[in-house]
N, C-alpha and C positions, 0 to 999 in steps of 0.2 A: 295700274302699274304701281307696285309697292316701292318703298324706300330702298335704296341700295344698302345692303349689309356688308360687313367686312368680308364675308365669303364671296359675295358678288364682285367686290373689288379685287379679291385674289384671282378670280377667274379672268377678269379684265386684264390684270397684269400678266397672266399666263398667255392668253391668246393674242395679246399685243407684243409678246416676246420680251417683255421687260423682266420677267422672272419665269423660271421653269418649275412651277408648283406641281406639275404632274410627272416629274421625273421618277418619283417614288410613289408607289401605290399598292393596292391589294392584288397585284398582278400575278402572284404565284398561284399556279393551278392547285386544285384540290385533288385531282387524279391525273397523273401522267401515265401510270401503268394501265395496260389494257386498251390503249388508244391505237388508232390506225397508224399514227406517226411513228410509234415505237415498234411497230410490227414489221419484222424482216423475214417472216416465214414465207414458204413457197405457196401455201394455200390460203393466205389471208386470215389466219385464225388469230386475230389480235388479242382476244381474251386470254388464250393459253400461251401465247408467245412470251408475254411478259406479265405474269399474274401478280397478285398482291404479295404472295409469299416470296417472290423474287425482288420486289420493289425496294426493300430495305438493303439489299445486297448488290444490286445491279445499277450501273450508271445509265441514266437516260441520255438519249441523243438529242431530243428536240425541245426539252423543257425540264421543269422541276416541279415538285409538289410538296405540300405541307399543310399543317393545320394553322388557321388564323394568320397566314403568312403575308409577307410583302416582298417586293423586289424592285429593282430599277426597271425601267420600261423595256429593257432587252434581256431581263432575267440573267444578268451576269452575276450579281450578288443577291443572295436570298436569305431571308430570315423567317423562322417559324418556331412554334413551340413543340416540344416532345415531352411526354409524361410517362410515368410508371407508378402503379399503385402497389407494387410489392408482390403482386399475385399473378399478373398477366404473363403469358408465355413469350410475349414480344414487347419491345419498347413501342409505345404509341407515338409514332412519328407522322402517320398519315391516316386518313379516315378509311375505315373498312366498309366494304359492301359486297354484295353478290354480283358475280358476272352475269352476262345475259343467259348462258346455259344453266346457271345454278338456280336462278330465281324462278318461282312458279309463274311470275309475270315479268320476267326479264330482269335486267340489271337494276340494282336497288341499293342505295347507301343505307347502312345499318348503324347509324350514329345519331346522337342528339346534339345539334349545334344550331346557332341562331345568329343572324346578322342584326345587331341591335341599332347601330347608328353608323352613318358615313356621310361625309360632305363631298361635293363634286371635285374639290381640289384635294380630297383625302387629308385635309388639315386635322380632322378628328375622325377616328374610326373605333368602333367597339364591337367585339365578337364574344359570343358565349359558347363554351363547349362543356357539356355535362359528362363527366368521367366517372364511371362506377368505381366504388371502393373494393368491390369483389371482382373475381376474375372475369374478364370480358369473354362472352360466350361465342367465340369465333366458330368453332365446330358446330355448336348447337344451332346457330343461325343458318348455317349452310344445310345441315342435315334436315332440320325441320321444314325449311322451305322446299327442299327437294321432295319431301314426302307429300307435300300439298299439291293439289291439282289446280287447273285453271279456274274452277268454279269456287275455289276457296280464297279467302283473303291472304295477304302476305303475313308472314310471321315477323313481327317487329321487335326491336330492342325492348320496348315497354312491355311486350307480352312475356318476356323471360322472367319477370318478377324482380329483376336487379334493382329497380327503383322503388319498390313497394315500401320499404322502410326508410326512404330518403338516404340510403347509404351511398352517397355520391358526392363528388366535388363539383361546384360551379367554378369553372375556370374562365375568368374574364381577361381578354387581351385587348388593351387599349393603346392607340397610337395618337400622338399629338405633334404637329409640326411646329417647331420653334423657328424654322426657316426652310428654304427650298430643299436643303440637304442636311437638315438637322432634325431627326425624328426621335421623339421621346416615347418610351415604351413602359407601360405598367402591366404586369401580369399578377392578377389577384386571384387567390385560391380560397374559396369559401367551403367549409365542411358543412353540408346540409344534414349530415347523419347524427345519430344519437351518441356516438362514441368518438373518442380521439382516433384519428386514422393517419397512416403514413402516406406520403406522396413524394415522388422525385420529379423535379422540374429541370428540363434542359432547354433553355432558350438558345436555339441553334442558328449560327450563321455559316453559310457555305457558299462555294463558288461553283457555278455551272461548269461542267467539264467539256471544254472545247479541245483541250490538249490531246486527249486520247483519240479524237476523231479527225479534226481538220488541222490540228497543229497550231501552236502559238509561238510567237517570238520569245516570249518569256512566260513561264508557268506562273500563274497567280499564287499568292501566298497569304495566309493569315498567321500573324506572329503575336506572341505575348509582348505587351508593352512593358519595357523595363523601367524601373525607378519612377513609376507613375504615382500620383497622389491617390488614385483610386484604381480598382481592378479594371483591366481592359485589354483589348487586342487591336492590332493594326492590320488592315486589309489593303493589299496592293494588287491592282489589276490593270493591265495595260490598256484595256478598252474603256474603263470608267474612272480610272485614277485611284486615289487613296482615300480610305475611310477609317474611322475609329469606332469601335464598339465598346462602350463603357457599361459596367454593371456592378450591382452590389456584390460584395465579397462572397465568393462561393466556397464550397468545401473542396472542389476539385476543378482543375482546368483540363478539359479533354480535347485532344487534337487527333485528327486522322485525315485521310485523303478521300475525296469524292470519286472513288474509283471502284470498279467491279471486284467483288470477291470471287475470283475465277474458280477457286477451289470449291466453294459452296455451290455455286450456280452451275458450273460446267464440268466439275470433277477434274479441273486442270490444276496448274501449279501457280501460286501467287508469287510475284516478284518481290513483295514485301508484305508485312502483316497489317499495315495501316490502310484498311479498306473501308468502304462506305458503311458497313454494318458494325464497325468496331464499338460504337457507343452502345448498341444493343447488347453485344456480348459483355461489355464492361458492367452495365447496369444490372441486367438480368442475372448475371453470374457473380455480381458483387466483387469483381476483380478489375481494378482500375490501373493496374501496373503498366499494361501496354499503352492505354490511351493517355497516360501521363508521362510516357517516356519522351515524347517530342514536345517542343515548345513552338512548333509551327505545323501547318498543314493547309488543306483546302476545305476542311470542315472543322468547326469548332463549337464547343458548348461549355459554358460554365455550369457546373453540376450543383444543384441544391437539393438536399434531402431534408424533409420537414415532417414534423408531427403537427397536425392541425387539429385543435380541439373542436368539439361539437359547437357549431354556430360561430366558430372563429374564422377570421379572414387573414391570410398572410399575403403580403405584396412584395414582389421583386421589381426593381427599377433597372431600366437599361436605356442607353442613348446611342443611336447610330448617327454619327456626324462626319461631315467632310473635314471639319476643322478639329484641331487638338484643343481640348477643354480642360482647364486645371480642376475645376469643381463642377462636374457635370450634374450633380444632384443637389445644388443649393436651392435657395427659396425660389429662384426663377423657374425651376423645373415644375414645381407644383403650381406656380402662377400661370405658366404656359398652358398646363392642362385645364385649369379653371377657365382661362380665357377662351381656349378652343371649344370647350364644352358649351360655354355661354354663346359663342358665335354660331355654333351649330344649331343651338336652340333658336336663336334669332333668325337664322336663315330659314329654318323650317316654318316658324311662325309667320314670317313674311310671305312664304310660298303658299301657305294654307290659311290665309287670314279668315276665311269664312267657315272653316271646318270646326266641328265640335271637338272637344278633347279626345273622345273615342275615335272619331274619324281621323284626327291628326295622328294618333298613335298607329293606326293602320297604315296611313300614308308614310309615316316615318320609317316603319319597318319594311314597307314595300320599296321605298327609295334606297334604304340601306342595303337590302339584298341585291337590288339592281346594280348599285355601285360596287359592292363587294365582289360581284361576279364579272367585273372587268378583268380579263385575264390576258397575259402574254401568250401569243399563239405564233408558233414558228413551224412552217411546213414548206419545204422546197421540193416539189414533186420529182423533178428530174434527178436531183442529188439523192433523194430518198430511193428512187427506183434503181439507180446505178450503184448506190453504196458509196461510202467514203473511200479515199485512197487507201489501198492495202486491204480493203475488205472484199469479200466475195459472196455477195447475196445470191440466193437462188435465181437462176435465169427465168423461171416462171413469173417472177415479179414483173418483168418488163412487159408482160401482156396481161397483167392482173389489174387490181383495183386502181382506178384513177390514172391508168397508164397513158391515156390520151390527153392528160392535163399537164404536160411538161412545162408549159409557160406559167403555171401557178407557182408563185414563190412569195412568201410573206414573212414578216416578223413584226406583227402589229399588236396593239392592245385592242381586243375584241370583246364585245358583250356576249357572254356565253348563256345559253338557255338555262343550264344548271351546271354549276362548276364541278360537280362530281359526276352526275349521271350523264350529262351531255357536255363534256369539257371541250367542245369544239363548236364552231359557228354553224348555224343553219340559216340560210339566206332569208327565208320568210319570217322566221322567229326574230332575227335581228331587226327587220323592218318594224315590227310591232314594238320591240324594245325601245327603238329610237323615239317613238311617239311619247313614251313616258320619260325617257332621257331628256326630251325637249322641255319638260317641266322644270328640270333642275339644271340643265347645262345644254343650251341651244347649240353651242359650237361643237361639242362632242357628238351630239345627235347628228348634225349635218355631216361632220367628217366621217362618222361611222357609216352612214348611208352611202356616201360618195365612194368609200373604200371598195364596195362591191362592183363599182363601175370602172375601177382602175384596170389598166392593161395587164397587171400581174395577178388579177383575180378573174375578170371577165375573159372568156375565150375570144379568139379572133373572130369567130362567127357570131358573137354577141350573146352567147349563153352565159348565164350567171351560175357559178358553182353552187350546188344545192347544199351539201353537208358532207362531212369528212368521210363517211362510210361509202358514199357514192356521189362524187361531184356531178356526174352526168344525169342523175335523177332530176326530176322536175318539181320544184317548189312553186307554189302560187306566185304570180308576178305582182307583188304588193309594194314594190319599191316606189312606184310613182304615187300610189295612194299615201304612203308614209311621207313622201317628200311634200305633198300638198298639206298634210296634217301639220308637219313641222313648220312649214312656211307660215301657215295661218296662225299657229300658236305663238310664234315669235312676233308676228304682226300685232296680235292682240296684246301681248305683254309689253312690247317696246314701242309700238306705233309704227314700226318699219319692218317690212318684209325683205328678206335677202334674195333679190332677183338674180344675183350672180350664182348663188347656190341652185336656184331653180333652173337656170339656163344650163348649168353644168350637168345636173341630173337629167334634164330633158334630152340633151344632145347624146348622151351615152345610152339612155334608155330607149331612144329611137332605134339603136342597133339591136337591143334586146327584143324589142317589139317585133322587129323584122325577123329575128330568129324564130320567135314563136309562130309567126305566120307561115314561115317556110318549112318548119319542122313538125309542127303539131296540128296541121290541118291537111292530112294526107289526101283527102278527097277534094280539096280545093272548093269547099262549099261553105266556108265560114262557120262551121261547127267543129269545135276543137276536141282533140283526144286527150292530150295532157299527160295521162298515165297516173303516177303516184299522187301528185298534187298535195302532198303533205297530210292528207286525211287518212293515212294508214289503212285500216281495215274497214272503211265505211262501205265498200262494195261487197257484193256476194263472192267476188274472187279478187285476187291480187292484180290490181290494175296496172302495175308497173312491170309485170313479168309475163307479158304475152296475154292474149285474149283467147278464151276457149273457142275451138272451131276455126282458128286461124283468121278470125274476122277483125273488124275495127270497132272499137267502142267509142261512140260519140258521146262525150261527157257534158252534162249540163253545167257542172262546176267549171270544167275547162273553158267552155264557151262563155260562161258568166264572168269568169276571171278576165277573159280577153275583152269582153264588153266593158267591164269596169276599167281595165287598163286603157282602153280607148278614151273613156271619159276622163280618167285622171290625166292622160296626156293632153286631152283637149283643154281641161281646166288649167293646166300648167301653161299651155300655149296662149290661152286667153289672157292670163295674168301677165305673161311676158310681152305679148303683142300690144298691150296698152302702152308700153314704153318702147317697144321695138317692132315697128310695123312689118318687118320682114317675117315675123312669126305668124302673121295672119294666114299665110298659106298653110301652115301646119294646123291651124284651127280647122280649116276646110278639109284637110286630109283626114284627120282623126274623126271628125264628124261624119264624113262619108263612110269610113270604115265601120263606125258604130252602126250606121244605117244597115249595112250589109249583114252584120252579125245579128242584129235585131230581127231582120226579116227572116234569116235562116232559122233561128231558134223558134220563132213564133208561127211559122207556116204549119198548117194542120192537114194539108192534103196528103194522101197516102204516098205519093211519089216524092214528096218534098222531104227536107231534112229535119223538119220540126220535131220537137220532143214533147209537146204539150198533149196531155191526155184530157180531152174535154169531159169525159164521164167522171174521171177521178179528180179533175181540177188540180193537176200537179204536173210538173216537169220531170220527166224520167230520162235516164241514160238510155241510149239505143245501141244494141249490138247488131252490126251489119255483117252477115256471114258472106263468104266468098260467092255463095249462090245468089247474093243480093237480098236474101231474106232478112227482114228487119224484125228484131225481137226487142220489145221494150223491157227494161229491167225495172220492175215496178216497186222500187224501194223508196219510201217516203223519208228522205233524209235532208240534212242541210245542203246537200249537193243541189237538190231541186230548189230549195229556198234561196240559195245564193243568187239566183236570177234577180231577186229583189235589190241586191246591193248595187247593181249597175244603174245608178240614177244620178242625174245632175240637173240642178235648177240653174239655168243660165240667166243671170240678171239682165234686165232691160238696159241698165246703165252700161254694162259691158258691151251689149250689142250696139248701142249708140256710138261707142268708141271704135267699133270694128265694122265699118259699113260693108266691106267686101264679104266678110264672114256672114253678116246678117243677110245680105243679098243672096249668098249661096244657099243658106238655109231655106229661104223662100223659094228659090229655084228647085231645090231638091223636093220640097213638098209638092210643088206644082207639077213637076215632072212625074213623080210617083203616082199622083192622082190621075193624071192624063193617061198613064200607061198601066193603070189598074194594078199597081204594085202595093205591097204591104205598106201601110201608112205608119211610119215611125213617129211622126209628129202628130199626135192626136189633136192637140190644141195648139194653134199658132195664131196669135193676134198681134198685130203691129202695136208697139208701145207697151207690151207686157212681157213679163218673164216667160221663158220657154222651158218646158220640162222635157228632158231627154231621159227616157226610161226603157230598159230592156223589156219590162213587163207592162203591157197595156193596162189601162185602168180596170177593165172588167176582170182580168186575171189577177191583178193586184188585190182586188177585193176578196177573191177566192183564196189566194195564198195567205192573206192576213188572217182569215178565219182559222186556217190551219195552224199558223204560227202562234196564235193567241189562244188556242184550244188546250186546256189543261189535260185533256185526254190524249193529246198528241205531243206538241212541242213545248208548251209553256209549263215549266216547273216552278215550284216555289222559290227556286234559286237561279232562274234564268232560262235560256232557251236550250232545250236538249238538242243533241246532234242527230238523233234518230227518233222518229215518231214512236210514241208509246203504243200506237196501234200494232206495232210489230212485236208486242208481247206474244202475239200469235205468230208463229214462225212463217216467214215468207220463203218459199223455195221455188226454184226454176230449174227445168231440165234442159241442158244444152248438149246436143250431140250425145245423148245417153248418160251424161254425168249430171248429178244433182248438186245444186249450189243453194245454200241457205243463209238466212240472216235473222237474228233475233234482237229485240230490244234488250241491251245489257246495261244495267244501270251504272256499273262502276268498272272494275277491272275486266280486261278482255278475257274471253273464254276461248280465243283462237290463238294459233301460233303466228298468225300473219304479222310481219315486222317485229318478231321477237315476243309478241304478246305483252309488251310493256306499255302500250298506249291503246286507247279504245275510243273509236268514234261512233260506236253503235248505241248511243244513248246518253253518255255523260255530257256535262256542261263544260264548254271550253271558253275561256275568257276572251281570246282574240276575236273569235267569230261572233260572240255576243256584242263585243265592242263595235264590230263592223255593222251589225244589224242596227244597233242603237244609232250609229252615225247615219245609217240609211233612213231610218224613220225621221230623223231630224231634217234630212235633205228633202224628203217628200213634204214634210210640214212647211218648209220654206216656200214651197209652191202653193200648196192647197190651204194652208193655215186651218181655220176652223171649218172649212168647207168639206173636210174629210175626217170622219170619225168612225171608230169601230167599237164594238162591244168588247170590254176588257174585264175579265176574260170572255172568250167567245161563249155565246149563249146567255150572258148576263144582261141586265138592264143598265149596266154602267158603261156609258158611251164616252170615250175620250178621243181627243185629237192625237196625232202621231207624236207630237212633242211630249204630251202628257204620258203617252204609252212608253216612250223612251225613258222618261223619268221613273216610271213605276218599275220597269224591267231593271234599270240601274239599281234601284233600291233593293230588288231581290238579289242581285249579284253581290252587292255590298254586304248584305245580311249574312252571307257565307262566313264573313270574318268578324261579325259583331256578336257580342254576348246577347243571348235571349233573356227572357224574364227569369230564367233559372240560373243564369250565369254561365251558360254553355254556348260555345261557338260551334255552329254546324260543321265547320272545317275539321273539328276535333271529335267527330261523332264516334270514332272507334275507342277512344280513351278519355271519355268525358270526366270520369272520376279523377284521374291524375291531373287533368287540366283545371280542376277546381283548386288544386294545391297552389299556395301563394307564390311558389317559385316557378310555376308553369303557366298560371292563368293569363298573364299578360304577354306571353310569347306567341308569336303568330308565324306560321309557315305558309308559304305561297306555293301551292301544289300545281302540278301540270294541268290537271283538270279535276272535275268535281262530280260526285254521285248525282245522277239525274233525279233521284228521289229525295235524298236527305242532305245534299250539299257537302258530304264528306270529301276531304281531300284525297285524291287518287293520283297515282303515277309518281313522277319525279317530285320529291318533297321540297326542293328548293328552286323550282323553276320560276324564280322571281321575275325573269325577263318579261314574258308576255302576260303573266298573271298580275304583274305590277300595274297593268292598265286599270286595276281597281282604283288606284290613286287618281287617275284621270277622271274616272266616273264620279268620284267624290267631289273633285273640283267642279265638274260640270253640273252636278245637281245643286251645288251651292252658288253657282254663278248668278 
């Protein structure tokens, strides 16, 4: 346990409700356009209903977006930067990217931006945006990607040549809190090019539009401050009160309304000319007459037009404060920035005491991305389906997407997987995010995980909503696993675990567990179907849209997730029962259910439900046709390996404290032996730890040989999602139709789930983290009595803790510089990343090439890829 830093004390003040340090933060979305929430079409075509081209002109209903932005926690007042290089066809107010149909591998942001620093109270934040000095290639990015097929890489901004001569600006946006509601802002623009270049900056403050939809008692307003010592505007809002924005003296004051330009978007008639896109018109056409006519509105920007010399940096200062300040930019302004930067550094160093400088830098940027992608998320499904008063949405919507989720209603700060590519929660992603959040902010991690069990999230039947595009889909049930991880991390750090949190999670997850049992085990045989389960295209066919031949697909991963769920619930119950004896009954319940699942998966007789293939030494999904014919789907993937993850070493100390549970375990074992049932407890000796494992020891040995085989699953950069053995195509004929799967090292070559993610070979950080945790749990039981060749076939035998350590190092190496100064994550553009203005910038991609570690998929999916920060901490512990 380290010394408490100023930032730690700030968090204590916040969570004890002495101060509200989290009222303002990086909660502004990076993409509101093209989302399900903004889609009011009849056919659910979210990408085309509100495209990027409409975003500058059309008012959003459920949120706002911007670059490097902040807002209050309910997104009433927003602030972000806008830029223009004198050549672009549009004002750069938001990040550009391809829609799902436009990209050869689905949706994809086409900008260069980096989260450099952030503290959990957002007392200091730093963001970098790289803006080209020449015309941004909007059309070229779309057309070139549309020419490319699934077997080709994506065409990126660095491929256009725009950055070859360093003709770009580094735009740094920094925030420092002088108080709970006093935010200091610095925007620094550095010219990295060889020539002087022009740039226009519009630091923009605006008010989310409620008045056009639900009505307000008083329309908010932003007004120019009269007779002030410095330039500024006054913001008045009935929901959040009054604020002042001060700024360095600009060339122009621009005002407009955050309202739709009906004429441009719908060919209708505007009631006035002051619309959302007025700043775009003024800057691009160099005509400020209309934008300067008013001295008030609901969207405002001071306008700065600058010439920045080569290697020069120009800085603009702003201050957003609840209070009126006579001299907002006195010496205290710079001192506050210096103090916050120092405190941020102290917090990081205290958190990463054992890390090397290189490891700490990786962790810093991982934490920064995780914290920057905390976003305001508002979605009230019933209101969304019915439309606002006076509106007339298509009737088809009432039976369309998410129509059965009318109880879902939220306006919360949520951890997004990727604030541009996935600007909406995904239930299992969030659970992994919370494990890293727990390193920096235990309370936020716990509150975030608890949110998904609230009655305005969880359905009455216990189902947890999966993700915005389809709440009814099924994500892996990892919330209980994450709860245990968070509990244990807080216990290690503070010496005290939060049992109240554990109880609250347990009680609500018991409902979700029952939903799984009732809905995903249609044959009532404890082998689960599951469907999608988050692994997108890992199967030979789409597992969430019906099964070929009208049969049932019994999934190893579905069953393994449920076995793991049982053990997580059991572990929670054991921990709670030590303090509350009434929970001992729940220990017995989940232990019993685990026995039933383990028996079902491991039976190998033909008439049983087992999925183990003795000849291949692997667990396979089984397709059961209406004729009762059973067809094994012989794909060697992490679906089969996931069976390893369901393991728990029950400590003898815990058993001694829970005599009824201990007695029940003994009874189960004796009963199953006497009745010739599958023996779940292979080893059971009074006075010793008890190992609960879905996989028996003999099969564990076989599966470990596969997972550690470099010709199968073990890559130089972690564990692949599909065996390299499938470089030779696997195909299967079902009812006359041929289904195939290949080892695909990086981008997906299929259209399943939009083709923007791939589980047919690449390395995924969350699954690797889960396997590493699994190996450590086995080691807790076997210690040095269990060793494997690492890699398989070698003479290098390691215990499972050592193997976990070595695989962790492989994963971490994705982000580290090699002997040539290259990071594997940047394999596509190594030369550019040798440049001094790029070399220390790290992106945390969605997944990684199974052969060379290259970053693939969403480029800012810091959420679950931030788990690399946990791995660094663990190898240094």
